TIRO-264551 format. One record per residue (C-alpha): x, y, z; residue number from 1. Coordinates in nm, 2 decimals, decimal comma. Example, Ala and Ser with C-alpha at 12.3 -4.5 7.8 and 13.67 -1.06 7.14 Angstrom:
BEGIN
1,23 / -0,45 / 0,78 / 1;
1,37 / -0,11 / 0,71 / 2;
***
This chain:
BEGIN
-14,92 / -2,04 / 5,89 / 1;
-14,56 / -1,89 / 5,75 / 2;
-14,28 / -2,02 / 5,87 / 3;
-14,25 / -1,75 / 6,11 / 4;
-14,54 / -1,79 / 6,25 / 5;
-14,47 / -2,17 / 6,28 / 6;
-14,20 / -2,17 / 6,42 / 7;
-14,27 / -2,00 / 6,70 / 8;
-14,61 / -2,21 / 6,77 / 9;
-14,38 / -2,49 / 6,73 / 10;
-14,16 / -2,41 / 7,01 / 11;
-14,41 / -2,19 / 7,22 / 12;
-14,54 / -2,58 / 7,20 / 13;
-14,32 / -2,76 / 7,26 / 14;
-14,21 / -2,45 / 7,59 / 15;
-14,53 / -2,56 / 7,76 / 16;
-14,49 / -2,95 / 7,65 / 17;
-14,16 / -2,97 / 7,88 / 18;
-14,35 / -2,78 / 8,24 / 19;
-14,59 / -3,05 / 8,11 / 20;
-14,35 / -3,27 / 8,20 / 21;
-14,19 / -3,02 / 8,51 / 22;
-14,52 / -3,07 / 8,63 / 23;
-14,56 / -3,43 / 8,61 / 24;
-14,96 / -3,35 / 8,46 / 25;
-14,94 / -3,65 / 8,19 / 26;
-15,01 / -3,47 / 7,94 / 27;
-14,88 / -3,58 / 7,61 / 28;
-14,83 / -3,38 / 7,37 / 29;
-15,10 / -3,38 / 7,20 / 30;
-15,37 / -3,36 / 7,42 / 31;
-15,16 / -3,01 / 7,59 / 32;
-15,21 / -2,92 / 7,20 / 33;
-15,58 / -2,96 / 7,21 / 34;
-15,62 / -2,77 / 7,50 / 35;
-15,41 / -2,48 / 7,43 / 36;
-15,58 / -2,42 / 7,12 / 37;
-15,92 / -2,54 / 7,29 / 38;
-15,82 / -2,24 / 7,49 / 39;
-15,70 / -2,01 / 7,20 / 40;
-16,05 / -2,03 / 7,05 / 41;
-16,17 / -1,88 / 7,48 / 42;
-16,29 / -2,18 / 7,66 / 43;
-16,24 / -2,09 / 8,03 / 44;
-15,88 / -2,31 / 8,09 / 45;
-15,99 / -2,34 / 8,48 / 46;
-16,36 / -2,58 / 8,35 / 47;
-16,06 / -2,73 / 8,08 / 48;
-15,83 / -2,83 / 8,36 / 49;
-16,20 / -2,93 / 8,59 / 50;
-16,26 / -3,19 / 8,22 / 51;
-15,92 / -3,29 / 8,22 / 52;
-15,89 / -3,49 / 8,67 / 53;
-16,28 / -3,59 / 8,50 / 54;
-16,17 / -3,81 / 8,30 / 55;
-15,91 / -3,93 / 8,44 / 56;
-16,14 / -4,08 / 8,73 / 57;
-16,38 / -4,22 / 8,56 / 58;
-16,34 / -4,62 / 8,51 / 59;
-16,15 / -4,71 / 8,15 / 60;
-16,43 / -4,90 / 7,90 / 61;
-16,46 / -5,22 / 7,93 / 62;
-16,51 / -5,49 / 7,68 / 63;
-16,87 / -5,62 / 7,66 / 64;
-16,90 / -6,00 / 7,64 / 65;
-17,13 / -6,12 / 7,44 / 66;
-17,46 / -6,26 / 7,51 / 67;
-17,54 / -6,60 / 7,49 / 68;
-17,78 / -6,72 / 7,36 / 69;
***
């Protein structure tokens, strides 16, 4: 990627991250970058949003207690 394209991509991500923070989405910069990349590859943004919402509903995994013989 040429330097100008890299700068534009970085500025676009910065703007999207700023908007994400204003909207209080709770997305970090890395996650937002992945979602944008998936959208750029043709995945449906609404489907991605639904997936993020569903993943947030799931309880965090708990450490399995070791079985005692």
